[in-house]
N, C-alpha and C positions, 0 to 999 in steps of 0.2 A: 754454556748457551741459556742465554736468559729467556722466560717463558712470554715476557712481556715486548711489545713490540714499539712502545712509546714511554716516554717518561711520565707523561699523563697516567698511562693507565698503570705502570708500576708504582705510582703514588694512591692510586684509588685504593690500591689493595695491599699497602703497606699495614703492617700492625704493628704501632710503637710498644704493644705490650707484650712483645715477644723478649724485650731485653730491661733489664732490672735498669730503675731509674735512680737517680741522686738528689739530693737537694742543695741548693746552692744559698750561701748566705754574703753577706758583706760585712764586715768589722772594720769599726773607724779608729785608728789610732790617732789622737788630738794631742801632738805637741804643744808647750808654750814657754815662752820664758817672760819673769814678771819680777817686779820689785819684790826687796825684801826689806828686811829693817836697815835703819842707817844707823850704825854704831858709834859714828865719828863722823860731826857735820863736816868734817873737810875733806872726808872720802866720799866716793862715790856709794850709792845705795847696795846693797848684795843684790846679787842676782838668782833667780830661783828657777830651775828647770823643771818643767810639771808634766802630768800626764793625767788626762780626763778620763774617770771611771764611773759606770754606773752600777748601783749595787741591783741585783735581780731580785725580782718580787714575785720568783715562779721557780718551779722545779723545771728541770734539774739545776743544780748549784744554787737553789734557794738562799737567799741573805749573803751570796758571795759577791763579790765585784769581780765587773770584766768589762768591756771595750763595748761602747756602744754598738748595737748591729742589730741585724735582722735579715728575713729572707728576703731573696731577690724576686721578684713579679713576672709573670710571664710575658708580659708587653714592655719591659726595662730594659736598659740596657745595664752592665757593672755600674757605669758611673753615675747614671741617672737613678740607680739604688742607694749608690752611697751618698749622692746628696741629698735624697727625701731620708735616708735614714739618719743621717746628722741632724735632719732638722726634727723629723721626729724624735729622737731619743734626748736631744740636747737643748733645742731651741738655736743652734749655730745654723749661719746662713751665709754666704759668699764667701767662704774662707777657700784657701788654697789647700787641692785634694791631689794627691797620688797615687797611683796605684803601687803599692809594696809588694807583694808575695801570695802567690794561691796555697794555701795550707789543705792537705789533703790526708793527713792521717786517719788510717780506717777508722780509728777508736778514738776520734776527737771531739765527738758529740756522743753520748749516751743513748739518745733517744732515737736515731738511724742513722745512714749513712748522708753525712753532711761535708761539701767541701767548701770553705770559706775564702773570698778574695778581698783580701786587708787592703785597706786605703791609709796614706798618712795625710793626717790635715797639718798645718801649721798655721798657730796665729799668735799675735800681739795681743796678751792677756789683760796689758795695761790699756787698752783701747778699747775694750770688749765691752759692747753696749747692751747685748740681749742678756736675758736673766735665763739662768740656767734652768732645766725643769729638776724638780723635786727628785733626790735619789743620783743627784750626777753630782759629783765631789772631784776638784783637782787635789792631787797628791805629789807633792815635791819627788821627785827622783833621782836616787843617787845611786850609780853605778861603780865598785870598785872591781878591777881587773888583775889577778895574781895568776901568774902561769898559765894553766890552762882553766881556772876555776873564777866563777863570776858572780860576788854576791850585790843582790839589790836590793836597795830599800825603798819604801815608798812610804811619805808621811804628811799629816797633814796634823791641825790642833785638836783632831779626835780620835786619830789612829797610827800605828805604825804597821805597816806590813813588810814582812822578808820573807824572799825567796832565793834558792840558788841555782846555779847551773854550770856546764862544765862543756869546753870546747873537744868534740871530736875529730881529727883530723882526718880528711877522706881522701884527698890526693896531695902529695907531697909536692909534685911539680907544678902545681897551681896554688899552693898554700890553701886549698879550699877544705873548709871545715863544717861540722854541724854542730847545731844547739841541743844539749839535752836536759830539760828541767829535771831538778833530782831532789826538790826540795821544796813544796809550796802548797799549802794547803787553804789558800783564801781568793786565790784566782781562780776563775771560772776558766772552763774549756781548757785550750792551748794559749790562751791570751797571755800568759805570760811569756811565753814563746816569742808572739807577735809584738809584743814590746819590746825585748832585745835584740829582734829583728830590725824593725823601727829606727830604734836607735843607733845600732850599726850603720845600718844606711843612712840616716844623715848625717852623722858623726864622718864618716867617707864624704859625702857628696857637698858638703860645707866648703872644704879646700879646693874644690874644682869647679863649683857650679855657683850659681847666687840665690840660691834657696833660702838661705839664711834670711835674706831682707823679707820674708814672709814673715817673719816673727818680728819686725822692727818697726817703730811707729814711723811716720813720714820724715819727720826730721828728727834726729839724733846726736849725740857727739860723738867721736872717734873712740873716747872712753868707753863711752856705753856699748857700742858695735863690738870694740874687743870684749870686753865684758863677755856677751852673747857666745862669741867664738869660744872662749874659755870654759866658759859653763859647760857646753856641750862637748868639748874636745875634753874635759876634765885635768885640763894643764894650764899652766900659766904660759902666755906668749911672749916672746921680747919684743918691745915696740917698735922698733926698727923694721924687725921681720914681719910683723904684723902689718904696718903701714907699707912696707912694698906689697904685700899680698892683696891688700883691697884698694891700692891707688887707681886703680882704673876702674873700680865699682863704683864710687861714691863722687859726689861733686861739691863742693864747697857752696853754701848759701850764703846770702847776707845775713842772715837771723843770727842771733846770739841767745846764749840762754843763762842768766844771773843766778846762781844759788848763793846763799850765806854760808859763808866759810872758802866759797869759789871765787878765783877770776871768770869774768864772763868767758865761755866757750863758745867756741863757734860750731854751727850747726849743720850738717852735711845732709845729704839726702842721696836716694840709691840713683844711679847713672844707668837708666834702662839699655840704653844702647851703648854699648863700649867694645872695645877688641877683644 
Protein backbone atom coordinates (compact mmCIF):
# COMPACT_ATOMS: atom_id res chain seq x y z
CA UNK A 1 0.00 0.00 0.00
CA UNK A 2 1.48 3.35 -1.05
CA UNK A 3 2.11 5.88 1.67
CA UNK A 4 1.26 8.69 -0.76
CA UNK A 5 -2.28 9.72 -1.61
CA UNK A 6 -1.59 11.50 -4.90
CA UNK A 7 0.90 11.23 -7.73
CA UNK A 8 1.99 14.83 -7.10
CA UNK A 9 2.86 13.93 -3.51
CA UNK A 10 4.75 10.85 -4.66
CA UNK A 11 6.81 12.85 -7.17
CA UNK A 12 7.69 15.49 -4.58
CA UNK A 13 9.30 12.81 -2.43
CA UNK A 14 10.79 10.74 -5.24
CA UNK A 15 14.61 10.50 -5.07
CA UNK A 16 16.21 9.49 -8.40
CA UNK A 17 19.58 9.16 -6.66
CA UNK A 18 18.39 5.89 -5.15
CA UNK A 19 19.10 4.25 -8.50
CA UNK A 20 22.27 3.93 -10.55
CA UNK A 21 22.29 6.04 -13.69
CA UNK A 22 23.82 5.38 -17.07
CA UNK A 23 24.83 7.72 -19.87
CA UNK A 24 23.37 7.64 -23.38
CA UNK A 25 25.26 8.38 -26.57
CA UNK A 26 24.39 8.43 -30.24
CA UNK A 27 26.84 7.10 -32.83
CA UNK A 28 26.31 7.83 -36.51
CA UNK A 29 27.20 5.27 -39.18
CA UNK A 30 27.49 7.15 -42.49
CA UNK A 31 27.52 5.09 -45.69
CA UNK A 32 28.05 6.38 -49.21
CA UNK A 33 28.67 5.09 -52.71
CA UNK A 34 31.01 7.18 -54.83
CA UNK A 35 32.76 7.07 -58.19
CA UNK A 36 36.19 5.52 -58.45
CA UNK A 37 38.66 5.53 -61.32
CA UNK A 38 37.57 4.93 -64.89
CA UNK A 39 40.08 2.39 -66.18
CA UNK A 40 38.28 1.95 -69.50
CA UNK A 41 36.47 4.90 -71.06
CA UNK A 42 34.01 2.47 -72.67
CA UNK A 43 32.87 1.25 -69.25
CA UNK A 44 31.14 2.97 -66.37
CA UNK A 45 33.29 4.33 -63.56
CA UNK A 46 33.91 1.86 -60.77
CA UNK A 47 31.78 2.41 -57.65
CA UNK A 48 33.11 2.38 -54.09
CA UNK A 49 31.11 1.66 -50.95
CA UNK A 50 32.45 3.91 -48.20
CA UNK A 51 32.06 4.70 -44.51
CA UNK A 52 32.98 7.94 -42.73
CA UNK A 53 35.29 7.68 -39.71
CA UNK A 54 36.62 10.27 -37.27
CA UNK A 55 40.01 10.12 -35.53
CA UNK A 56 39.75 10.47 -31.76
CA UNK A 57 41.69 13.40 -30.31
CA UNK A 58 41.36 12.41 -26.64
CA UNK A 59 41.42 9.38 -24.39
CA UNK A 60 40.04 6.78 -24.33
CA UNK A 61 41.24 5.30 -27.63
CA UNK A 62 43.22 8.44 -28.49
CA UNK A 63 44.45 8.31 -32.09
CA UNK A 64 42.10 5.49 -33.10
CA UNK A 65 39.23 5.73 -35.55
CA UNK A 66 35.59 5.76 -34.56
CA UNK A 67 32.17 6.73 -35.83
CA UNK A 68 30.99 10.30 -35.27
CA UNK A 69 29.23 10.31 -31.91
CA UNK A 70 28.46 12.15 -28.72
CA UNK A 71 26.44 12.24 -25.53
CA UNK A 72 22.69 12.86 -25.62
CA UNK A 73 21.56 15.97 -23.79
CA UNK A 74 18.77 15.94 -21.23
CA UNK A 75 16.55 18.21 -23.34
CA UNK A 76 16.71 16.42 -26.71
CA UNK A 77 15.32 13.28 -28.29
CA UNK A 78 17.49 10.54 -29.77
CA UNK A 79 16.85 11.78 -33.29
CA UNK A 80 17.55 15.41 -32.36
CA UNK A 81 20.82 14.31 -30.78
CA UNK A 82 21.80 12.29 -33.85
CA UNK A 83 21.12 15.24 -36.16
CA UNK A 84 23.11 17.62 -33.93
CA UNK A 85 26.04 15.24 -33.50
CA UNK A 86 26.21 14.59 -37.23
CA UNK A 87 26.53 18.32 -37.91
CA UNK A 88 28.99 18.98 -35.06
CA UNK A 89 31.29 16.07 -35.83
CA UNK A 90 31.27 16.10 -39.64
CA UNK A 91 29.57 19.28 -40.93
CA UNK A 92 26.93 17.17 -42.73
CA UNK A 93 23.33 18.40 -42.77
CA UNK A 94 19.93 17.28 -44.09
CA UNK A 95 20.82 13.66 -44.81
CA UNK A 96 18.79 10.48 -44.46
CA UNK A 97 18.95 9.09 -40.90
CA UNK A 98 17.48 5.81 -39.65
CA UNK A 99 17.76 4.36 -36.17
CA UNK A 100 19.89 1.23 -36.44
CA UNK A 101 20.30 -0.54 -33.10
CA UNK A 102 21.00 0.06 -29.42
CA UNK A 103 24.36 -1.26 -28.23
CA UNK A 104 24.47 -1.97 -24.51
CA UNK A 105 27.43 -4.22 -23.75
CA UNK A 106 28.38 -3.49 -20.15
CA UNK A 107 32.07 -2.88 -20.94
CA UNK A 108 31.70 -1.12 -24.28
CA UNK A 109 33.10 2.15 -22.84
CA UNK A 110 35.99 2.08 -20.33
CA UNK A 111 34.95 5.41 -18.75
CA UNK A 112 31.58 4.44 -17.31
CA UNK A 113 28.33 2.67 -18.12
CA UNK A 114 27.34 3.99 -21.54
CA UNK A 115 24.56 2.76 -23.82
CA UNK A 116 24.62 3.91 -27.44
CA UNK A 117 21.78 4.14 -29.92
CA UNK A 118 23.33 4.06 -33.37
CA UNK A 119 21.86 5.73 -36.44
CA UNK A 120 22.59 4.92 -40.06
CA UNK A 121 22.97 7.82 -42.51
CA UNK A 122 23.04 7.41 -46.29
CA UNK A 123 24.36 10.04 -48.69
CA UNK A 124 25.47 10.47 -52.28
CA UNK A 125 29.09 11.53 -51.81
CA UNK A 126 29.38 12.70 -55.42
CA UNK A 127 26.79 15.40 -54.66
CA UNK A 128 28.36 16.38 -51.33
CA UNK A 129 28.73 20.15 -51.00
CA UNK A 130 29.81 20.47 -47.38
CA UNK A 131 33.49 20.33 -46.49
CA UNK A 132 34.19 17.72 -43.83
CA UNK A 133 35.74 18.84 -40.58
CA UNK A 134 39.39 18.04 -39.90
CA UNK A 135 39.81 14.53 -38.54
CA UNK A 136 36.96 13.04 -40.57
CA UNK A 137 37.91 10.74 -43.43
CA UNK A 138 36.18 8.44 -45.90
CA UNK A 139 37.28 4.80 -46.04
CA UNK A 140 36.38 2.37 -48.78
CA UNK A 141 34.65 -0.59 -47.17
CA UNK A 142 35.15 -4.15 -48.37
CA UNK A 143 33.52 -7.06 -46.56
CA UNK A 144 34.18 -10.71 -47.41
CA UNK A 145 32.19 -13.51 -45.81
CA UNK A 146 33.27 -17.14 -45.79
CA UNK A 147 31.17 -19.57 -43.77
CA UNK A 148 30.98 -18.00 -40.29
CA UNK A 149 34.00 -15.71 -40.73
CA UNK A 150 33.86 -12.08 -41.86
CA UNK A 151 36.94 -10.15 -43.00
CA UNK A 152 36.65 -6.37 -43.16
CA UNK A 153 39.02 -4.00 -44.96
CA UNK A 154 38.81 -0.22 -44.66
CA UNK A 155 41.17 1.74 -46.88
CA UNK A 156 41.90 5.12 -48.37
CA UNK A 157 44.95 6.77 -49.90
CA UNK A 158 46.71 7.02 -46.53
CA UNK A 159 45.88 3.91 -44.52
CA UNK A 160 44.48 0.40 -44.57
CA UNK A 161 42.59 -0.98 -41.57
CA UNK A 162 41.55 -4.61 -41.24
CA UNK A 163 39.54 -6.50 -38.67
CA UNK A 164 37.75 -9.80 -38.37
CA UNK A 165 34.48 -11.05 -36.94
CA UNK A 166 32.63 -14.31 -36.61
CA UNK A 167 28.98 -15.26 -36.66
CA UNK A 168 27.60 -17.11 -33.66
CA UNK A 169 24.27 -18.87 -34.20
CA UNK A 170 21.88 -18.14 -31.34
CA UNK A 171 18.60 -19.60 -32.57
CA UNK A 172 18.35 -22.25 -35.28
CA UNK A 173 14.57 -21.88 -35.68
CA UNK A 174 14.86 -18.23 -36.72
CA UNK A 175 18.44 -18.36 -38.03
CA UNK A 176 19.29 -15.58 -35.59
CA UNK A 177 22.97 -15.01 -35.01
CA UNK A 178 25.21 -12.54 -33.22
CA UNK A 179 28.45 -11.00 -34.43
CA UNK A 180 31.60 -11.11 -32.35
CA UNK A 181 34.66 -9.02 -33.20
CA UNK A 182 37.73 -11.24 -32.78
CA UNK A 183 40.60 -9.19 -34.24
CA UNK A 184 40.56 -5.39 -34.10
CA UNK A 185 43.10 -2.87 -32.83
CA UNK A 186 42.34 0.35 -34.74
CA UNK A 187 38.58 0.92 -34.40
CA UNK A 188 37.49 2.40 -31.05
CA UNK A 189 34.74 1.23 -28.70
CA UNK A 190 32.44 -1.34 -30.35
CA UNK A 191 32.22 0.62 -33.59
CA UNK A 192 33.66 -2.26 -35.62
CA UNK A 193 30.50 -4.14 -34.64
CA UNK A 194 28.28 -1.15 -35.45
CA UNK A 195 29.72 -1.00 -38.98
CA UNK A 196 28.95 -4.67 -39.63
CA UNK A 197 25.48 -4.38 -38.10
CA UNK A 198 24.68 -1.42 -40.34
CA UNK A 199 26.05 -3.12 -43.44
CA UNK A 200 23.92 -6.19 -42.75
CA UNK A 201 20.83 -3.99 -42.28
CA UNK A 202 21.45 -2.07 -45.51
CA UNK A 203 22.19 -5.19 -47.54
CA UNK A 204 18.90 -6.75 -46.46
CA UNK A 205 16.76 -3.62 -46.84
CA UNK A 206 17.77 -2.62 -50.36
CA UNK A 207 15.98 -5.66 -51.78
CA UNK A 208 12.58 -4.86 -50.26
CA UNK A 209 12.63 -1.07 -49.66
CA UNK A 210 13.63 2.05 -51.57
CA UNK A 211 16.39 2.97 -49.11
CA UNK A 212 19.12 2.82 -51.76
CA UNK A 213 17.80 5.95 -53.50
CA UNK A 214 19.13 8.04 -50.62
CA UNK A 215 22.57 7.27 -52.07
CA UNK A 216 21.68 8.26 -55.64
CA UNK A 217 21.70 11.63 -57.42
CA UNK A 218 18.42 13.00 -58.73
CA UNK A 219 19.11 11.66 -62.23
CA UNK A 220 20.97 8.45 -62.99
CA UNK A 221 21.30 5.71 -65.58
CA UNK A 222 20.04 2.21 -64.92
CA UNK A 223 23.63 1.02 -65.21
CA UNK A 224 24.71 3.35 -62.41
CA UNK A 225 21.83 2.23 -60.20
CA UNK A 226 22.72 -1.41 -60.85
CA UNK A 227 26.33 -0.71 -59.87
CA UNK A 228 25.19 0.67 -56.51
CA UNK A 229 23.07 -2.40 -55.83
CA UNK A 230 25.97 -4.67 -56.78
CA UNK A 231 28.61 -2.91 -54.67
CA UNK A 232 26.36 -3.09 -51.59
CA UNK A 233 25.22 -6.67 -52.14
CA UNK A 234 28.75 -7.77 -53.01
CA UNK A 235 27.69 -9.66 -56.12
CA UNK A 236 26.84 -9.12 -59.77
CA UNK A 237 23.19 -9.03 -60.78
CA UNK A 238 21.77 -10.29 -64.05
CA UNK A 239 20.40 -7.38 -66.06
CA UNK A 240 16.88 -8.83 -66.63
CA UNK A 241 16.44 -9.75 -62.96
CA UNK A 242 17.66 -6.35 -61.80
CA UNK A 243 15.36 -4.45 -64.14
CA UNK A 244 12.37 -6.46 -62.96
CA UNK A 245 13.31 -5.64 -59.37
CA UNK A 246 13.43 -1.86 -59.90
CA UNK A 247 10.95 -1.31 -62.76
CA UNK A 248 8.24 0.10 -60.45
CA UNK A 249 10.69 2.24 -58.47
CA UNK A 250 12.06 4.43 -61.26
CA UNK A 251 10.68 6.47 -64.11
CA UNK A 252 12.36 7.45 -67.35
CA UNK A 253 12.96 11.15 -67.99
CA UNK A 254 13.47 13.02 -71.24
CA UNK A 255 17.09 13.68 -70.26
CA UNK A 256 20.07 11.78 -71.65
CA UNK A 257 23.75 11.69 -70.80
CA UNK A 258 26.42 11.61 -73.50
CA UNK A 259 29.84 10.37 -72.43
CA UNK A 260 32.85 9.68 -74.61
CA UNK A 261 32.89 6.06 -75.69
CA UNK A 262 29.21 5.48 -74.86
CA UNK A 263 26.00 5.86 -76.73
CA UNK A 264 23.74 8.48 -75.11
CA UNK A 265 22.14 6.91 -72.03
CA UNK A 266 18.61 7.62 -70.86
CA UNK A 267 18.39 9.15 -67.41
CA UNK A 268 15.93 7.95 -64.81
CA UNK A 269 14.72 9.30 -61.48
CA UNK A 270 13.23 7.78 -58.37
CA UNK A 271 9.46 7.31 -58.52
CA UNK A 272 8.43 8.29 -55.01
CA UNK A 273 4.89 6.96 -55.29
CA UNK A 274 4.63 3.44 -56.63
CA UNK A 275 2.90 0.17 -55.85
